[in-house]
N, C-alpha and C positions, 0 to 999 in steps of 0.2 A: 329538381330531384332532391328530395329530402334525405338527410342523413342523421346519424346519431348525434345527440346534443353534446357539445363539447364540455369537458370537465375543466373549470377554471384552475388556474395555478393555486389560487387561494384554497379552493375546495381540496385539492390534492394534498397540500401541506397540512391543512386542518385534519384531514383523515388520517395522515401519517402521525400527527401529533396526538390524536385520540388514542392511538395504539399504546402510548405510554401510560394510559389509564390502566393497563393490565398490571403494572407494578403495584399500585395501591390495592387493586382488586385481589391479587395473590396474597398481599399482606393482610387484607380483610378476611380472607379464607383462612389464613393462617391463625389469625386472632379468634375466629369463631371456633376453629378446631381446638385451640388452647382453652377457650372458655368452656366448651363442652367437656374437655379432659379434666379441668380443675373442678367444674361443678359435679362431675362424676365422682371425683375423689371426695369431695365434701359430702355428697349424698352417702357414699359408702361409710365415711366416718360417722355420720349421723345415724345411720342405721345400726352401726356397731354400738353407739352410745345407747340407742333405744333398746337393743338386745341386752345390754348390760343392766340397764335399769329394770327391765322386765325380770331378769333373773335374780336381782338383788332386792325385790320387794320384801319389806318386813313381814314376819310371821303374822298370820291372821288376816292379811289383806285379801289373799285369794279366797279365804273361807267367807269373808264379808261379801266379796263380789259373787260367790256362788249362791249365797243366801239372799242376794239383792234382786228378788223377783219382782216385787210390785213396790215401787218407791215413789213419792212425791217429793221432787227436788225443791228444797226450800232456798229461795233467792235471798241473798243478804240485802238489807237496806241501808243506805248511807244516813238516813234519819227516820224518826218515827213516821210511818205512813199516815196520811190523812185519808179517812174513810169517806170517799165521796163517789165511789162507783166508777171511777176512771183508772185506766192502767198506766198513767204517765209516770209513776214512781216505780213501776215494776220493770225488772230486767228481762229482756227478751220475751215480750208478751206473746210473740208468735210460737214460742217453743213451750207448748202447754200439753198436759195430758188431755187426750181428746177421746170422747166416747160418742158413739153413734156413727151411722154410715153416712158418707158424703151425699148430700142431696136429699136426705131423709130427715125429717124433723120429728121430735126435737133432737138437737145435738148439744153437747156439753164440753166446754173447754175448762180445765182447772189449772190455776197457778198457785204455788205455795211459797210463802216468805217468812223470814224470821228477823226480829229486831229485839236484841238483848233478852232472848229467852221467850218472847212473846211470838206465837205463830199466828199467821194471817192467811186467808184464802181469798182468791179472786175467781169468780165464776162468771163465765160467759155463755149464755143460752141462746141458741137459734130456735126461735118459735115464732112463726108467722100468724098464729091464732091465739094471742094472749086472752086468758080468761082470769080475771082477777077475783079475789075474795069478795063477797058481797056483805054489806052491812046488814044487821037484823032488821032494820026498818024497811028494807026493800021487799021483805017476804021471800027472798030467795037464799037466805043464809042457810048453809049447810049443803048446797049444791057443789059439785067438784069444781075446784079452781087450781090454777097452776101453782106449784109448790116445789120447794127444794128440800129434800130430806138429807139431814146430816147426822151421821153416827160417829161417836168418839169412844174408843176403847183404850183403857189404860189399866194400870195396877188397882185403880179405885173402882173399876167396873165399866159398865156400858152406859153411855149417855145418848139420848136421841133428841133432835131438834126438827121441828117442821117449820120451815120459813116460807110465809106467803104474806101478801099484803094487798090492800084494796087500792093503794095509790103509791107511786114511787116516792122515795124519800128515805130518811134515816130509820133504822130498825133497831128494836130492842126485844130480842126473842128469848123466851123462857124455855127451859128444857122441859120435855115431856116426861122426864125421869126425875123422880124426887131427888133434890139436892144437887142437880146438874148445873145449876147456875144459869147466867144468862149469856146471850151473845149479842155483841154490838156490831151493827153493820149499816150498809146503805145500799139501797135498790134504785137503779135507774133503767128507764125503758130506752131501747134503741129502735132503729128502723127495722131490724129483723129479729128482735127478741128483747132480751133484757140482761142486765149485768148486776152482780152483787160483789161487794167488798166487805169481808167479814173478819172480825178479830176473835180468835178462839180463846176460851178460858183455859186457865192452868189446870191440868187434869192429872198431873203427876208424870212419872217416868213410863217408858214402854208404850207411848202413844201410837195407836193405828186409827185410821179413819176410813169411812166410807161415805159416799154421797151419791145422790141421783136426782133426777128431775121427773116430777109427775106433770104431764101435759094434759090438761082437761080439754076436751073437744066435743062437738056434737056430731053424731053419725048422721047417715042420710035419713034415718027414720026419726031424727030429732031427739035421740036419746043421748044424755050426757055420758061420756065415756073418759077413761084415763088410760094414757100409755106412758111407759116408763123409759128412761135411758140412764146411763151411768153404771154404778155398782149396785144396782138394785134388782130384785126379782120378787115380785109381789109384796112390795114395800119393805122388804128385808134386805140386808146386805148380802151380796153374793160374793164379794171379794173385799179384801182390805189392803190399804196402802199405808206404808210407813213414812213419816216425814224424813227426808235425807238431806241434811245441810252439808256444805263443803267440809271435808275433813281437813282442818287446819293443821293438825299434827302431821298427817301424811303429806300435805303441801309443803311443810317445812323440811321434811325428809327429801322430797323431790328437789327443793332448791339446793340442798346440800350435794346431791348425787348427779343432778343434770349439768350438761356443759353450761359454762358460764354465759355463752352468747345465745342460748337456746331457752325457749319457753316450753314447759312440759305440762302435760295433763295425763291423768289416769281416768278412763271412762268405762262405764260398765257395758253390758251387752246391748243396751238400747241407746248407747251414745250419750247418756247423762254423765256430766262431769263429777267425778268423786273427789279429785284433788287437783289443784292448779298452783303452779309456781307464781303466778301473777306476771305482769308485763315485764319485759326486759328493761334494763336501764339503757338509756340512749347512748349510742357510740360517742366516744370522745374524739374521734378522728375528724379530719377536715371534710366538710360537706363538698360534694363535687360541683363543679360549674355546671351552668346549663349546657354548655357544649359537651362537657363529659357525660352528663346525663343522657342527652340525646343519643350520643355515640354508643354508650353502654347499653342502652335500651335496644337499639337497633341490633347490636351484636347479640344480646342475650334473649331477646323477646321472640325468637323463632318458635319455641315450643313451650311457652308459658301461658298460664291463664291469667286473667285479670285478678289483681290483688285487691281484696277487700279488707279494710281495717278490722282488726279484732278489738272487742270491748275489753275493759279491764277485768271484768268478771264474766266468765262463760258458764252458762247453764248446760248447754248441750252442744255437742260437736256432730254435725250431720254431713261432713265432707265425705266425698266419694272414697277417698283413701282410707278415711276411718271405717266406713262400712266394709271395705275389703279386708281390713285388718280384723274386725270382729268376726268375719267370716273365715279367718285363719290364714290370711295371706299377708305377707310383708309388703308394704306399698309406700309409695312416695308421690309427691306432686311438686311442681314448681309454679309459683305465682309471681307477678311482678307488677309494679306501678310505674307507668312511664313519667309521671310527673316528678317522682323522686329518684328514679333509677334503682329503686329498691327491688331486689330479687330475693324470694323467700322460698326455702325448701321445707316441706312438711313430710315427716316420716311417721308412719304408724306400725307398731309391732304388736302381734296378737298376744292376749293372755289367755291361757287355757288350762284346764284341769283334765288331762287325758283328751278325749274327743269333745268336751264340753267347753264352749267358748264362754269366757268370763268377761272379756272386755279387751281393752287395748291400752298400751302406752304410746302417747303421741308427743313427738318432739318437733319443734319449729324454730328454725334459725334462719337469719339473713345470710347471703352469700358473704364471702370475704372480699368482694369487689375484685374478681379474678383479673379483670382487664385493667381497670383504671386505679385500683387501690393497692393490691399486692403486686401488680406487675405494671407499674407506671412507665417503665422504660419502653416496654413494647407499645403501650398506648401512645407515648410521645413519638416513637418511631412511625407508627401509623399516621398520625397527624402530620408529622414532618414530611413523609413520602407523598401524602395526599397534597399538602400545600406546595411542595416542589413540583409535583405534576401539574397542578393548576397553574402555577407560574410559568412552567415550560409550555403548557398548551397556549396560554395567553401570549407569551413571548413569540411562539411560532406563528400564532394568529396575526400578531402585529407585524412580524416581518413579511409574512405572506401578503397581508394587505398592502403594506408599503411597496413590496415588489410588484404586486399586481397593478397598483396605481401607477408605478413608474412605467411598467410595460405598456399599460393603456395610454399613459400620456405620449410615450414615444410612437406607439402605433397610430394614435390619432393625429399627431404631428406629421408622420409620414404620409398618411392618407391625404391631409390637407395639401401638403407639398406636392403630391402626385396629381391633385386636382388641377393645380396651376403649375405644371411641369416647367414652363418657360420662366417663371419667377418664384421658385420655391422659397419658403420661409425658413429661417433658422430653426434647427432641431434643438430640443431641450437635452440636457445631460451630455452635451459634447465635451464638457470639462470634467466629468466625473471619471474617477480612476479605477472604477470596477468594470465588470464584463458588459454591463448595460452602457457604460460610457463608451467603451470600445465599439459596441454595436451602433450606438448613435453616431459615432464619427464614420464608421464605415458606410452607414446610410446616407450621411451628409455627402461624402465623397461620390456616392452612387447618384444621388439626386442632382449634384453639380454636373456630372457627366451627362445625365438625362436632360438636364436644363440646357446645357450647351448644344446637345444634339437637336433639342426641339426648336431652339432659336434658329439653328442652321436650317432645319426643315422649313421653318416658317419664312425664311428669306430666300429659300431655294427657288420657289416659284417665281419670285420677282426677278432674280438674277437670270434664271433660265429664259424667262420671256424677253428680257432685255438682250440677252446674247443671241437669241434665236431669230429675233425680228430681221436683222440684216441678211443672214444666210437664206431665210425664207424668201425675202423680197428678190434677192439675186436669182434664186431658184425659179421663182414664179416668172421673172422677166425672161430668163433663158427658155423657159418652157413655152412662153408666148411667142418669142421670136422663132423658136423652132417650129411651132405650129404654123406660122405663116408661110413656111416653105412647102415644097412638094414632098409628100410622105405617102409611102404605100399604106395599104390597109393594115398590116400587122404593126407598123410603126405608130399609126395613129391610135390603135387599140391600147398599145403600151403607154403611149402618152396620156390617154385618158386615165388609165390606172394610176399613173404617177401624179396626175392632178388630183385625183381623189385622195391619195396619201397626203399630198401637200395641203389639201384642204382640211384634213384632220389635223395635221400638225399646226395649221394656222389656228383651228378652233382651240386646241390645247393651250397654245400661247396666249390666245385671247382670254381663256378661263383663268390662266395663272395671272395675266395682268390685272383682271378683274379683282382677284383676291388681294393683290398688292395694293391697287387703288383703294379698296375698301379699308384696309388697315390704315391708310393715309387719311381717308375721308372721315374716319371715325372721330379724329381729333377736330376736324373742321366742320363737322355736321351742325345744322341748325337745330337747336333745342327750343321747344315752345310747348305751351299749355294747350292740349287738344282733347277733344272727345274721342277716346280711344275706341268706343263702340262704333262711331261714325267711320273712323279710319278703316277698321276691320271689315265693316259692311261694304264699304266701296270697293275694297280689295276683293271680297267674295263675289261681288257683281262682276268684276273684271275677269275673275277665273271662270265663271259660268260662261261669259261670252267667248273666251279663248278656247275653253274646252267644253264646247256645246254638247258633245256626245257623251259627257260624264255627268254623274249625279253629285253635285257639290252643295252640301247644306251649310247653313249659318246659324249658329246658336248664340244670340246676343242678348244682353240685359235689356229690359224694357225702359231703362233710364240711362242718362249720360253717365259716362265713366271718365271723369276728368284725370288727365295723366300728363305729366311733364316728360316729354320724350323727344327723340329725333324720328319724325314719322316717315321719312324717306328710308331710314335704316330699318325701321320695323317692317316697312312694306317689302323691302328687299329680302329681309330674313323670312318673312311669311311666304314670299314668292318661292324661295328655295324649299321651304317645307312642303308647299303644295306641289311643286314640280317633282319633289322626291316621292310624294304619295301617288301622283299620277303615273310616274314611270314604273312604280312597283306593283301596280294593281291592274286588273283587267277591266274591261267596259262595264261588267255587272256589279263591281264593288263600289261601295259608297265612300265618299270623302266628307268629313265634317270639320268646319272651322268654328271654334267656340271661344268665347270670352267670358271670364268670370272674375268679379271683384270680391276680395275677402280682405276687410280692413284696409290696410295701406299697401296691399299687394294686388298686382293684376296677373292673371294667369291666362295665357293666350296658348290654345292647344289646336293641333291638327290631327285628327283621327282618320284612319283608313281601315278597311276590312280586307280580308283576303291574304294578308302576309303576317309574318311574325319575325321578330329580331333573332338572329342566331345567338348561340350561347358564346361564340368566340369574339373577342375584340370589343366586347360590350363597353369596356372602360375606355377605349381609344376612339369611340364612335365619332367624336366631334373634333378629332385631331386633324391637322393638315395632311393631305395626300394619303388618307386612310379610307378605304372602301370595303364595305362588308357585303356587297353584292356577290351573288354566286358567280363563279366563272362561266364566261360565255354569255352573260346577260347582255342584251342589246344596248347601243348608245354609248356615249362618251362619259365616263365616270371616273373622275380623278380624285374623288374625296374632298373636293373644296366647298361643295354646297353647305354640308353641315357645319364645316369649319367657319364659314362665313356667319352662319346662325349663332354660333358660340361667341364670335367677336362681337356681334350685335348685342347679345345678352350681357356680356361683360362690360360693354361700353355703357350700359344702363345700369351697372352695378347689380345685375341679377344673374340668373343662371338658366341653363336649359338641361332637360333630362328626357330620356326616352324609355319606353317600357312596353311590354306586351299587354294587351287588355286582359282582365281577370279570367275570361273564359278562352283565351288565346284566339279570339276571333279576329284580331287585328293589332295594330300598332298605334301608339299615341306618342306625339312629341309635344312637349310643354315648355313654353317660355314663362319664367317667373320674374316679373318686373316690379320695381317699387313704384309707388304712385308719383314720386318726384320729391 
């Protein structure tokens, strides 16, 4: 009958100790609440600073932003660029002015840059059908070819350039307008089009420029045609862009008014950076340890995005919070880097003239290290409570493990002592001064009492048989003398019933004498090397002859099983097991005697069908004067037969056990004996 699985003492104490984790967990929640509170305060302060900067802009800045319709941001160069057609020296090459529809060719990307008053252009054209200028010798000169048209407008007038080439490489393009000068550049082909890098001539102040691409292609009828993209319409400029370098004077003003720990930008309505304070100076504080970085990131990273490093010079800000600010909404975002535990807050405040959006003021600042930097005491408290909890859990686990092992040791020792109740072993921990020591001493006293009682029971049969022999002999002689006289019919009937009782008493005394003689015979038994399979086979043949009406099978190995044993004792034990099986089963049940050799052990078993062991007294089945037969069963059953089997097994330094067969179809008794 199955039951619920027992929960060990160690598991119970571990479960209880894990409840102490609630202490650091509540501390952790408190730290997170504090972090949210402190970050909220910093966000409010940064938004206030952005609002102040937006309200204190110098005169003329809003007017400049209002008139900043079409501009070409001019990227600063750290050194004079090399005209090679590659964008390696250009800042943020992906932030370009783009013309043309996605997926439709041709498309044009334009970058602008400035080095010490010299302006440069970088053009990237997507064109999968390049058509180059033809040399006059081919006879195809004059047919349409891919070209870039560039228009420069300044106080000196309008200058036009047509840039096309027969092969990639350096360029020197003359103006199509008298006195316009030349443009130096470089043209390279790419897998999806071509790229140009150009150095613009000095044309004076008030420069505006327009550019576009003419893509020559053949239509389905084989006629050469041209399509345009960029700022062109029928080869003429349709719009103009003004070069817009970073405003260094406005950047200086921003550095003066922005918070010292924040980086500030002013952007126009398209996200192009107008002024930048530049990177912040690194903090002079102590760098956090790797443990602090991990803990701080776990605390603060619940609602932050991944932090990407900012370049020293930004051309365009396209963050989501900047777009919302340009649309007229004060917005902010938190970003973090788990490698450095850096948490950064970005705040964007809109700039507007009435209902017209002009741009935004953007401030970005690192947190003050709310948990580990400005509130280190709370951080240490959290770490200390976590460490103490872990020590407590480990300590309770150690104590529970030690206590569990002591209990298991005591339980195992008691089980072994109960297995041999007549000669129990000494119990451990009897000298300990705690509760388990007291329990061990009480168990030892109990086992000694059980041992004394067991020895008394084992000698009781011999004493009774010795004491009862003489009274039984006197009674039998008296009854024989009485029977020789003249008795009436009733007297003789009573005399017969008395003789039946006397015969039963004599059988009981004979059985008890047999058990006593066996205990004495064990020490004097003849031990020899025999083939145990041959001994068991001979016994099985004898059982078939005695119990001809029963089915008794023998399952023996096909080879010799050499064993050093006392054959007479084993035969006597086997007799008891077979007699037990015969008496407990009916004529239709089968009995099987089997021998199996496993390594240095021999396993001799007797199986029978038709019965099963009761659940009660299973542990005392092989004790003296113990019988588990149902009340009213026929025959004389004193509980000495299985006790004799146990004595034989112990004499061979083995053991015996009994169990029901797996399907409850019968019972099996097994003697486990060493080979010798």
